[in-house]
N, C-alpha and C positions, 0 to 999 in steps of 0.2 A: 496597590502595591502586592505583589505574591507573597505568600505565606512564608516561602524559606525565605525570600529576601527579607521581609520583616524580622525574621530571627537573625541574620545577618547582620543587621543595623543595631539589633538589641545587645547581640553579643559583641560588636565592636563600642558602643555605648558604655557597657557596663567596663571593659578592657579601660578605657580612656580614664573614666572615672577611677579607676584604681588602681593605674599605673602611678598618680602622683603619692599615692599612700603608701605605695612600696617601694618607691624611689627614696624614701627618708627626707632629711629637711633638705631647701631649697639650695641649691648650686649657686658661686660666685658668678658675675655675670660672664667673666671668661671660659666657666665650663660649661656652659648652655650653648655654646655654640656647636652644631654638629661634627662630627669627626668626617672627614674626607669620606664620600661614599655611602655614608649612612644618610635615613629618609626622614623629617623629624615628623614626630607624631600625629602633628596637624595636615601634613600633607601626605601621610599615611591613609589619616581617615577619610581627605578629600578624595584619593583616589577611589577608595572602596566605594564611597557614596556616589561618585561618579559611575564605577562599574554598575551597582545595584541598579541605578537608574537608567542606565542604557539598559540592562535586561530589562527593565519594567517595559521601557517602552516597545521594545521587541516583543516583549508578550500583549503590550496590547494590540500589535500589528498581526497578531496570530489568532484565527478565528476561534471562537470557543462552540461554534454552531457549525452546522454544515451548508453547503451552497443553498440559498433558497431558504433557510432557517429551520429550526429543529434540531434535535441531536441523534435519532433515527434514520436509518440511509433510507428503509424504505416508509416512513411517515409522510405525512402530507399527499397520499397518493401517488407517489412517486413512480414514474416507468423509467427504468435505466437503457441508455443504449450506449456501445462504446464500438470504439475501433480499437482494433487489436495491432501489434506490431513491434518493432524496436526503432529507437532512434536512428536516422537519418539514412537509412535505406528503406526501400518498398519490398525487398527479398523476403520478409518475414511477416510481412502483412501489410495492410491498408496503411495503419497509421503512421509509419515512417515514408509515407510517399511524399509528404509535405512537411511544411512547418507546423509545429501545434495549433498556431493559431486559425490557421487556415483550414485545419483537422478539425477544430471545434466548429468552423461554420459547417465541415462537410456531417460532422457526427449530428449538429443540430438539424439538417436538411434531412438525413436518413430518419432520424429518430421520433420527427412529429408525427409522420403517419399512422406509426404503433399507437399514440394515445387516444384511449376513449373518452368517455364525457368525465370531467372532475379530475384527470388525472394529470401530472406535471411531470416534463421531460428534466431526468437529472443526466447531463453528457457524462462521459467517463474516458479519459484513456487507460487504454489497458497497454502498458509498455513492457514489454520483456526485458527487464534487467539483469537477469543472469539465462547466457544465451549457451544451450546443449551444442559441443562439438562433434564431430565425427571420428573415427577410429584415428584418422590419420594426427587430429589435433589434441593429442592429450593433456595438456596444460603442464603447467609447472609442477601441479601435485597431484595429475594423473588423474582428475577429477572429467576429465571432458566435458567443460563447460565453463565459460569466462564472462566476467560481470562488466558489464559497460562502464564509459566512464563518468563518474560523480558528477561531472558539470553538468551532463547532457540530462542525468535524471533530476538535476537541479533546476536545469531550463523546461521541462516538464511541471515541477512542482510550482513556478513562478507563473507558468503559461496558465495552470489549474487556476490560482490566485486570479489572475487578472478576468478570466472568462466563468468563475464559478464552475470548475468541473472536479470531478472527482478523479483521483490517479489511481490506478491499480496497478501495483507491482508484480510482475507475471515472472515466477521461478522456473526455468529449467534446468535443475540441479545436476545431471549427469550423475555421476557416480556417489555425489555428496548427499547427504539426507537432507530434507525442506528444513529442518530448524536450524541446522549447522548455515546454510544459505540465506534463512530468513535474518540470521543475526546479524548478519554483515550488513543488511539494511536497517540496522537499527536505527540508526540516523534519520535516515528519510520517513521511516514509519513512524516516530512521534509527531510529524507534522499531522493536524487534524483532518486532513482531506484526504490522505495515503492510506490505502487498502492495500490485499496483499490477496494474489492467486496463485494456487499452485497447479504444476502440469504434470500429472503421472506419468504422460507418454514419454518425458525425457527423463524419467526418475529410473537408472536402471541399474543394474546387479554389479558386481566388481569385476566381472568376467566379460562384461556386455560393453556394445557401443551403442550411442544414441544415432538414433537412425536406422538400425539394423533391427531391431527389436521395440516393440511397444511396451514400455515400461510401465511401473504399478508402484501401489504404496500401501501401506497398510493405515486402519483406522488409526492403530496406538501412533505411527508415528503424525498422522495429522491431529490426534488429539494433543500430543507436545506441542507442534506446532502453534494450533491455536491454542492453547493453554497458555505458552508466551506471551502471544499478540495481546490476549485477553488480559495478562498482567500488565504488558506495557499500555494499554490504552486506559486502565484502571489508575495505576500509579501516576501517569502523566494528565489526569482528569482530562481524557481526549473524548469527543464526541464519538458513537459506535460507529466503529471499522467494516467496510465490505471485506469480509473471505470469503473465496471462490475456491471451490475444488472442480477442475475441469475433469471431463469423464465422457467416453465413449464405447468403452466397452465394457461390461461386466468385472473383467479379468483386471481393469488398471486400478480399481477399489474393491477387492471381492469382499470385503467387512466392511461396506460405505454403512450399514445399518449401525455400527456400532460407535460412528463418529458422535462426540456429544456435542452440543449444543454449548455455547460458551456467553457468559454474560459479556456485554460490549461489541459483540461482533453480529453482523447480520450475513449468514452464514448462507450461502447458495450452492446449487451443486448446478452446474454449468453444463449442460449437453452437446457437443461438439460433432456430430455427425456430419459425412457431407454425403453430396449424390442428389438424385431423384427426390420429390417430397415425400416418396412413399418411402424410400430408404431412410430419410431424415426421421419420419415420424415413427418407423419401425425401430431404430436407435434410441429415440428416446423414451418409448415406453416400455423397453429392455432395461434400461439401467437407471429411469428416471423415478428418485425416492420422493414425492410431493409432500408426504404427510410430515417427513424431517427438516426440509430444505426450503429454502425460497428458489424458483426455478428461475433456471437462466438457459439460453439457447442461440447458436451459433449461423450464422448468413455466410456462406463465402460466397463471393463474389465472382470467382473463376470458376471453382470445382462442383457447383449445385448447378444439375441443368434439369429443369429451369430451377429457377431461382424463385422462393417463396417469397410473398409478397407481404407487408406488414397486415393487412387483413386476414390473410390465410394465416399466419402464423397466429393472430388474436382468436381466430375461430378455433382453431385445431388444438391449442393447448392454452386453455384460457388460465393454466396455473403459472404461467413464464411473467417475470415481471423485469426479466433483465435477457435485452438480445445485443449480441455484438457482432459488428462485422471484420470477416478477415480476409 
């Protein structure tokens, strides 16, 4: 039984034992009949006990470890491979071209060739849950971004549980800051297998529009967001969470070396440049900070020409432990 539930039952027991003492001498039999609409104490107790038992059953179904065991994302020689996109459409990436279960099979096929001796593949769904919108779609609050349906996000959480996959919530916040946007997804981030990705390309200023300029974010805003997620992880006794910062120009995170490491987070700098292998490697070397972060690298199915193969990536970029496909 969870510690909080034990406390609730203890408080209930104390209240039930104390109630007769406070009530004075026993009432006549006729007075012991509950008034209309009033629940007897025994029934209240039964309801609370049933509620606590239901919560304990739910907690028992919630994994305390990551897929494949352990509590650290890159422990057990894991190598991560993701499909990136949003739900129900392929317009923003390969993940949405099919349903989550079929996507899982495709991620496994794409990821296995990256593995070196002794490594284990950990598949990842990278799901854009807050999607940036253009100048003609300001939204109700003018932030030029919208959240996808909670039911679609829940379907990916359920699929992650079925398939042993991490779910990474990707944020494109438009004119809103990352912390405010992340807090809207707290309900999902309380799941042990759900992490967070920040996409500064789509974090624009108050007079700018997503898609018309490459956005940016300060280390201070990243630190505030990572600090909040670290506390959420600690307070809910969760295993380590994947925390990803996307970048392909130095201007997207100009002071990235000031980003602080946080307990409970596996912090990844994910380099996203596209083009020829020479162009991609030049982008990587221009922005990568491998001494501070675990490194990630993106492969584009359509924009990369020619597309780098898994052995090329591992040979050229030995620090990379996470590759996503878009």
